[in-house]
C-alpha positions in Angstrom: -11.9 33.5 139.0 -8.6 35.4 139.0 -8.1 38.9 140.4 -5.4 41.4 140.8 -5.3 44.6 142.8 -3.0 47.4 141.8 -2.5 50.0 144.5 -0.4 53.1 145.3 -1.1 54.5 141.8 -0.1 58.2 141.7 -2.5 59.0 138.9 -5.1 56.7 137.3 -5.7 58.5 134.0 -7.9 57.8 131.0 -11.1 57.2 132.8 -14.4 57.5 130.9 -16.6 59.3 133.4 -19.1 60.5 130.8 -19.3 57.3 128.8 -17.9 58.8 125.5 -17.2 56.5 122.5 -15.1 59.3 120.9 -13.7 62.7 122.0 -14.1 65.7 119.8 -12.6 69.2 119.9 -12.6 70.6 123.4 -13.5 67.2 124.9 -10.0 66.0 123.9 -8.4 68.5 126.3 -9.5 66.6 129.4 -7.9 63.3 130.6 -10.2 62.2 133.4 -8.1 60.9 136.3 -8.0 59.9 139.9 -5.0 60.7 142.1 -3.7 58.3 144.8 -5.7 55.4 143.4 -6.2 51.7 143.2 -7.5 49.4 140.4 -9.1 45.9 140.7 -8.8 43.5 137.7 -10.9 40.3 137.6 -10.5 37.7 134.9 -8.7 40.1 132.6 -11.3 42.8 132.9 -11.4 46.1 134.9 -13.6 45.3 137.8 -13.4 48.5 139.9 -11.2 51.4 140.9 -11.1 54.3 143.4 -9.0 56.5 145.7 -6.7 54.8 148.1 -8.7 56.2 151.0 -11.6 54.0 149.8 -9.7 50.7 149.4 -11.0 49.3 152.6 -11.4 45.5 152.5 -11.0 44.9 148.8 -9.8 41.4 148.4 -7.8 40.0 145.4 -5.8 36.9 144.6 -2.7 38.9 144.1 -1.5 42.5 144.6 0.8 44.8 142.7 2.4 47.9 144.2 2.5 50.6 141.5 5.1 52.4 143.7 3.7 55.8 142.9 3.7 55.2 139.1 0.9 56.3 136.8 -1.6 54.1 135.0 -3.1 54.8 131.6 -4.9 52.7 129.0 -2.6 50.8 126.7 -2.2 52.5 123.3 -4.7 51.6 120.5 -2.7 51.7 117.2 -5.3 51.9 114.4 -3.0 51.9 111.4 -0.1 49.5 110.8 1.5 47.4 108.1 3.2 45.2 110.6 2.9 42.0 108.5 5.6 42.3 105.9 8.6 40.4 104.6 11.3 42.6 106.0 13.1 45.9 106.1 13.9 48.3 103.2 16.9 50.2 104.6 18.4 50.6 101.1 15.5 52.9 100.3 16.3 54.8 103.5 19.7 55.5 102.0 18.0 56.6 98.8 15.9 59.1 100.8 19.1 60.5 102.4 20.5 61.0 98.9 17.4 63.1 98.1 14.9 60.8 96.4 11.3 61.3 97.5 8.8 58.5 98.5 7.0 59.0 95.2 10.2 58.8 93.2 11.3 55.6 94.9 7.8 54.1 94.2 8.0 55.2 90.5 11.3 53.4 90.1 9.7 50.1 91.2 10.7 50.3 94.8 8.4 50.9 97.8 5.3 48.8 98.0 6.2 46.8 94.9 9.6 45.9 96.5 7.8 44.6 99.6 5.3 42.7 97.4 8.2 40.9 95.6 9.8 39.8 98.9 6.5 38.7 100.4 5.7 36.6 97.4 8.9 34.6 97.9 8.4 34.1 101.7 6.6 31.2 103.2 3.5 31.8 105.3 5.1 30.3 108.4 8.2 32.6 108.0 6.0 35.6 107.4 4.0 34.7 110.6 7.1 34.3 112.7 8.7 37.6 111.5 5.5 39.6 111.9 4.7 38.1 115.3 8.1 39.3 116.6 7.1 42.8 115.6 3.8 42.5 117.3 5.5 41.4 120.5 7.8 44.4 120.2 5.0 46.9 120.1 3.1 45.2 122.9 6.2 45.5 125.1 6.1 49.2 124.3 2.6 49.6 125.5 0.3 48.8 122.5 -2.8 47.0 123.7 -4.9 47.0 120.5 -3.7 46.8 116.9 -5.0 47.2 113.4 -3.0 45.3 110.7 -3.4 45.7 107.0 -2.6 43.5 104.1 -1.4 45.3 100.9 2.0 43.8 100.3 0.5 40.9 98.3 -1.0 42.6 95.3 -2.0 39.1 94.0 -5.0 37.3 95.2 -3.1 34.4 96.9 -0.5 36.6 98.4 -3.2 39.0 99.9 -4.9 35.9 101.3 -1.6 34.7 102.7 -1.1 38.0 104.6 -4.7 38.0 105.9 -4.2 34.4 107.1 -1.1 35.5 109.0 -3.1 38.3 110.6 -5.7 35.8 111.7 -2.9 33.6 113.2 -1.5 36.6 115.1 -5.0 37.4 116.4 -5.3 33.8 117.7 -1.9 34.0 119.3 -1.6 37.3 121.2 -3.7 38.6 124.2 -4.8 41.9 122.5 -7.5 42.8 120.0 -6.3 42.5 116.4 -8.3 44.1 113.6 -7.7 42.9 110.0 -8.0 45.3 107.1 -7.8 44.2 103.4 -5.7 46.6 101.4 -5.4 44.9 98.0 -5.6 48.5 96.5 -2.4 49.6 98.1 -0.7 49.8 94.7 -1.1 48.3 91.3 0.5 44.9 91.2 3.7 44.8 89.2 2.2 42.6 86.4 -0.6 45.1 86.0 1.5 48.2 85.7 -0.1 50.3 82.8 -3.3 48.3 83.2 -4.7 49.9 86.4 -8.4 49.3 85.4 -7.8 45.6 85.1 -6.1 45.6 88.5 -9.1 47.3 90.1 -11.3 44.7 88.4 -9.2 42.0 90.0 -9.6 43.6 93.4 -13.4 44.0 93.0 -14.3 40.8 91.3 -11.8 38.3 92.7 -10.0 39.5 95.8 -12.9 41.0 97.7 -15.3 38.0 97.2 -12.6 35.5 98.3 -11.5 37.6 101.3 -15.1 37.7 102.4 -15.8 34.0 101.7 -12.9 33.1 104.0 -13.9 35.7 106.6 -10.4 37.2 106.7 -11.0 40.9 107.1 -13.0 43.3 109.2 -12.4 46.4 107.0 -11.3 47.4 103.5 -8.8 50.1 102.7 -7.7 51.9 99.5 -4.6 54.1 98.9 -6.5 57.1 97.4 -3.7 59.4 96.4 -1.6 60.9 93.6 0.0 58.1 91.6 -2.1 55.4 93.3 -5.9 55.1 93.1 -8.3 57.8 91.9 -11.4 58.8 93.9 -13.6 57.0 91.3 -11.6 53.8 91.7 -11.7 54.2 95.5 -15.4 54.7 95.5 -15.9 51.5 93.4 -13.7 49.4 95.7 -15.2 50.7 98.9 -18.7 50.0 97.7 -17.8 46.5 96.7 -16.3 46.0 100.1 -19.4 47.2 101.9 -21.5 44.7 99.8 -19.4 42.0 101.4 -19.6 43.4 105.0 -16.3 45.3 105.1 -16.6 49.0 106.1 -14.0 51.4 104.5 -10.8 52.8 106.0 -8.9 55.1 103.6 -5.3 56.2 103.0 -5.9 59.8 101.8 -4.4 63.2 101.3 -0.8 62.1 102.0 1.0 63.0 98.9 -1.5 65.5 97.4 -5.0 66.9 97.6 -6.4 63.7 96.1 -10.0 63.8 97.1 -9.5 61.1 99.7 -11.5 62.8 102.4 -14.5 63.4 100.2 -14.7 59.8 99.1 -14.2 58.6 102.7 -17.1 60.7 103.9 -19.3 59.7 101.0 -18.8 56.1 101.8 -19.1 56.5 105.6 -15.6 55.2 106.1 -14.6 54.5 109.7 -11.4 56.5 109.3 -9.4 58.5 106.8 -5.7 58.3 107.5 -2.5 60.4 106.7 -4.1 63.8 105.9 -0.7 65.6 105.5 -2.2 67.4 102.4 -5.7 68.0 103.7 -7.6 71.2 102.9 -10.0 73.5 104.7 -12.8 71.9 102.7 -11.8 68.5 104.0 -12.2 69.8 107.6 -15.7 71.0 106.8 -16.6 67.7 105.2 -15.4 65.8 108.3 -17.5 67.9 110.6 -20.6 66.3 109.2 -19.5 62.7 109.3 -18.7 59.8 111.6 -15.3 59.3 109.9 -12.3 59.5 112.2 -9.4 61.7 110.9 -6.3 59.8 111.8 -2.8 61.3 111.6 0.4 59.4 111.3 3.2 61.8 112.7 5.8 59.0 112.5 5.5 59.0 108.7 6.0 62.8 108.5 9.0 62.5 110.8 10.7 59.7 108.8 9.9 61.1 105.4 10.7 64.6 106.4 7.4 65.9 105.1 4.6 68.1 106.4 2.5 67.0 109.4 -1.2 66.7 109.2 -2.9 69.7 110.8 -4.1 67.9 113.9 -4.1 71.1 116.0 -6.4 72.9 113.6 -8.7 69.9 113.3 -9.2 69.8 117.1 -9.7 73.6 117.3 -12.4 73.2 114.6 -14.2 70.7 116.8 -13.1 67.4 115.1 -12.0 64.3 116.8 -8.4 63.1 116.0 -6.7 59.8 116.3 -3.0 59.1 116.0 -1.4 55.9 114.9 2.1 54.6 114.1 1.8 53.5 110.4 4.5 50.9 111.3 5.8 49.6 107.9 9.2 48.9 106.3 9.2 51.8 103.9 7.9 55.1 105.3 7.7 54.4 109.1 9.8 51.6 110.4 8.7 52.1 114.0 5.6 51.1 116.0 6.6 53.0 119.2 3.3 54.7 120.1 4.9 56.6 123.0 7.2 58.3 120.4 4.1 59.0 118.2 2.4 60.7 121.2 5.5 62.8 121.7 5.6 63.8 118.0 1.9 64.7 118.2 2.8 67.2 120.9 6.1 68.5 119.5 5.2 68.7 115.8 1.4 68.9 115.7 1.1 71.1 118.9 -1.3 68.8 120.7 -1.4 69.1 124.5 -0.3 65.9 126.3 -3.9 65.0 127.3 -5.1 65.5 123.7 -2.3 63.3 122.3 -2.9 60.5 124.8 -6.7 60.6 124.1 -5.9 60.5 120.3 -3.8 57.4 121.0 -6.3 55.6 123.2 -10.0 56.3 123.2 -10.0 57.8 119.6 -7.7 55.1 118.3 -10.1 52.5 119.7 -12.9 54.2 117.8 -10.9 54.1 114.6 -10.8 50.3 114.9 -14.4 49.7 116.0 -13.1 48.7 119.5 -14.7 51.3 121.7 -16.6 48.8 123.7 -13.6 46.8 124.8 -10.5 49.1 125.1 -9.2 52.7 124.9 -10.3 53.8 128.4 -10.1 52.7 132.0 -13.7 51.6 132.4 -15.5 48.8 134.3 -15.9 45.8 132.0 -13.2 46.7 129.5 -10.1 44.7 129.0 -7.4 45.4 131.6 -4.9 46.5 128.9 -2.8 49.0 130.8 0.5 50.8 131.0 2.1 51.2 134.5 4.8 53.8 134.5 7.8 54.3 136.7 7.3 57.0 139.3 7.1 60.2 137.1 6.2 63.8 138.0 3.0 63.8 136.0 1.2 62.4 133.0 2.7 65.3 131.0 6.1 63.6 131.5 5.2 60.7 129.1 5.4 62.8 125.9 8.0 65.2 127.3 10.6 62.5 128.0 10.4 61.2 124.4 13.1 58.6 124.6 13.1 57.8 128.4 12.0 54.3 129.1 9.3 55.2 131.6 7.1 52.0 131.2 7.5 49.8 134.2 4.8 47.2 133.3 2.4 46.5 130.5 -0.7 44.5 131.5 -2.7 42.8 128.8 -6.0 41.4 129.9 -4.6 41.7 133.4 -1.5 39.7 132.8 2.1 41.1 132.7 3.6 40.9 129.3 
């Protein structure tokens, strides 16, 4: 048995005093916390915590002085494309020149560009490059991560990506969720034959992904120029038949019907939502689907932000995630995402941190193991430098305030 006592914590925030799995509307405004606190970790799990005045004779194998820093749960990033073959900075230059994301994709760039590169890359090289990015985000405070396929667009290349995700899961000390996104775009050799590509996804890719046990969830890019609501519905239903619940890219580029098909299929989350409507908000009120916004995408593409403020005011839960990918969001820095949620989407700091922790965990199906400071959960934690308050975390949007990241109780 191995134990660690962290003491002299100025503020221990992100407790789950009421046992919530998800926070909705007004609930998101509160970040449960103790001041002047200690925390005990045992065998990688949170064992106990309390105020310093109650520390008494708590015994541990080792001790860590937080030196007046704050402690919050590590970020739960529920939407990434971190397994990819490399950067696309040439498209970044195209964007500066005025081309839109949709225009670049129409010219054969974007997702198809990444698919071409991935096809040529060996599985071992793809693993090494992707693992480096995972280590990068862990050092920045990410303690749970969803990773999608979707840069394969051929059966074997999609399987290659998912095998890499499995290798990452077996290598790093954080929960990794794998999502099959064969319907990210129509593969290059199927351009003009979209129905045949959907048939390939449904009849060949999904059964083989399931046979090899490579994915927890299934995703579809349901948007203008990509997959229709009818195609999305068909793909999600096929995924459910093989044990993969849906997660949808929707309402990014246009009012595409993504929310409606997500709710219809009881998707775990519907992500992006930059073009969501009032009707979408009403639909989500009567569902268990987590609306997930990706403010880093809006920042990088210079597009509108999803209406997270309005969703919370209407009583919805909201999660935020990085969308880390080589084309539209080449950053997995969740601290910056939290800042963007405050600055651009008008979330209060507590709301943004809750969106990036407890609600992010829900959007991955990981509520039982991470997302809050709670006895029995993984000790995946961020320890800050001494800061004035938790509000300083999003306020100081480029200041390196993270002193330590603990993953299952170990310093990373």
